[in-house]
Structures are given as C-alpha cells and as structure tokens.
C-alpha positions as CSV (number, residue, x, y, z in Angstrom):
1,M,0.2,-0.2,-0.3
2,A,2.7,2.5,0.2
3,R,3.6,2.0,-3.3
4,T,-0.2,3.4,-4.1
5,V,0.2,6.2,-1.9
6,A,3.8,7.3,-3.1
7,R,2.2,6.9,-6.7
8,V,-0.8,9.3,-5.5
9,R,1.7,11.8,-4.4
10,S,4.0,11.5,-7.6
11,I,0.9,12.5,-9.3
12,D,-0.5,14.9,-7.0
13,Q,3.2,16.8,-7.2
14,R,2.9,16.5,-11.4
15,L,0.2,17.7,-11.7
16,R,1.1,21.0,-9.4
17,G,4.2,21.3,-11.8
18,E,2.6,21.3,-15.0
19,I,0.1,23.3,-13.8
20,E,2.6,26.5,-12.7
21,K,4.4,25.4,-15.9
22,G,1.3,26.3,-17.7
23,L,0.5,29.9,-15.8
24,R,4.4,30.9,-16.9
25,T,3.6,29.6,-20.4
26,R,0.2,31.3,-20.8
27,T,1.2,34.4,-18.2
28,A,4.1,35.1,-18.4
29,C,4.0,35.4,-14.3
30,A,7.2,35.5,-12.2
31,P,8.1,31.9,-11.2
32,E,7.0,32.7,-7.4
33,E,4.2,34.1,-8.4
34,C,3.3,30.9,-10.6
35,R,4.1,28.9,-8.2
36,Q,1.7,30.8,-5.6
37,R,-1.1,31.0,-8.2
38,G,-0.3,27.1,-9.1
39,R,-1.3,26.0,-5.9
40,R,-4.1,27.8,-5.7
41,R,-5.8,26.6,-8.5
42,D,-4.2,23.3,-7.8
43,A,-6.9,23.3,-4.9
44,R,-9.8,23.3,-6.9
45,P,-9.8,20.2,-8.6
46,A,-8.6,18.7,-5.3
47,R,-11.6,19.3,-3.8
48,R,-12.8,16.9,-6.8
49,H,-10.2,14.1,-6.0
50,P,-12.2,12.1,-3.5
51,A,-14.9,11.6,-6.1
52,V,-12.6,10.3,-8.0
53,R,-10.9,8.3,-5.6
54,D,-14.3,6.4,-4.6
55,V,-15.2,5.9,-8.6
56,L,-11.6,4.7,-8.9
57,A,-12.1,2.3,-5.6
58,T,-15.2,1.0,-7.6
59,D,-12.7,0.4,-10.6
60,I,-10.1,-1.5,-8.8
61,E,-12.9,-3.7,-7.1
62,A,-14.4,-4.3,-10.8
63,A,-10.8,-5.6,-11.9
64,Y,-10.6,-7.5,-8.9
65,D,-13.9,-9.4,-9.4
66,G,-13.6,-9.9,-12.9
67,D,-9.9,-11.3,-12.7
68,P,-9.7,-14.9,-10.6
69,A,-5.6,-14.6,-10.6
70,A,-5.6,-11.3,-9.2
71,Q,-3.8,-11.4,-5.7
72,S,-4.6,-8.4,-4.5
73,F,-6.3,-4.6,-5.0
74,E,-2.3,-3.1,-4.6
75,E,-2.0,-5.9,-7.7
76,I,-4.1,-4.6,-9.9
77,V,-3.4,-0.5,-8.9
78,L,0.2,-1.4,-9.8
79,A,0.5,-3.8,-12.3
80,Y,-2.8,-3.2,-15.0
81,P,-2.2,-0.9,-17.2
82,G,-5.7,-0.6,-18.4
83,L,-7.0,1.0,-14.9
84,Q,-3.5,3.5,-15.1
85,A,-5.9,4.7,-18.7
86,T,-8.9,5.0,-16.9
87,A,-7.1,6.5,-13.9
88,V,-5.7,9.3,-16.7
89,H,-9.2,10.2,-18.3
90,R,-11.3,10.3,-15.1
91,L,-8.4,12.9,-13.7
92,A,-8.7,14.8,-17.1
93,H,-12.8,14.7,-17.7
94,V,-11.9,16.6,-13.8
95,L,-10.0,19.1,-15.0
96,W,-11.8,19.6,-18.3
97,R,-13.2,23.3,-17.6
98,P,-12.1,26.3,-19.3
99,T,-10.0,27.2,-16.0
100,F,-7.2,23.8,-16.5
101,R,-8.6,22.6,-20.0
102,W,-4.8,23.5,-21.3
103,C,-3.5,20.9,-18.5
104,A,-6.0,18.2,-19.3
105,S,-5.0,17.8,-23.1
C-alpha cells in the first residue's frame, strides 16, 4: 500500500508542476507568483479528487472481481495498465474546465 500512496503523491506533485508551467507559459508571471497561483488553482480540482478516488475504487474492485488470478487490490493498481488509462481519463475529465483545459489536453 505504501507504493500506491507514493504513486498518488507523485501524481499530485507532477500535476502541480504542470499547472505552474502552464501558468508561466500562458501568463508570463514570475516563477514565485506562478507557484503561488498554481497552488491556489491546484486546490480547486483537488476538491473533486475524493469523488474520482471513489469511482476508481469501484474500478479496482471490478477488475479484482473480474480476474480470478488477481491476488490483491494493490496488484491491480500497480500492474494493470488499463486501470492507469482509466485513472488518467477520469482525472482529465475533472480538469476539463475552462480554467484547467490546457492542463488536461
């Protein structure tokens, strides 16, 4: 489970970095200003992360129930590329709003 937590944290950090880079490119703000604005904007989709996590939990359960060879939920999270594709799609859907559209595409 520790690997899963580390992976989620890594995704959050990369998302924050992408938001900051996008702000720098699109608004030409100073690095520190972009970092602060990125953190504020990052909080908005983060409020929706629990809903995405809940849906992904049902995706994991469905994969586990559908594969008799699966040993654990963690195995599915770490080893099933279809789940990763689904997770990326679900997060992109949350980000597909005018404020974050550039980040999701």
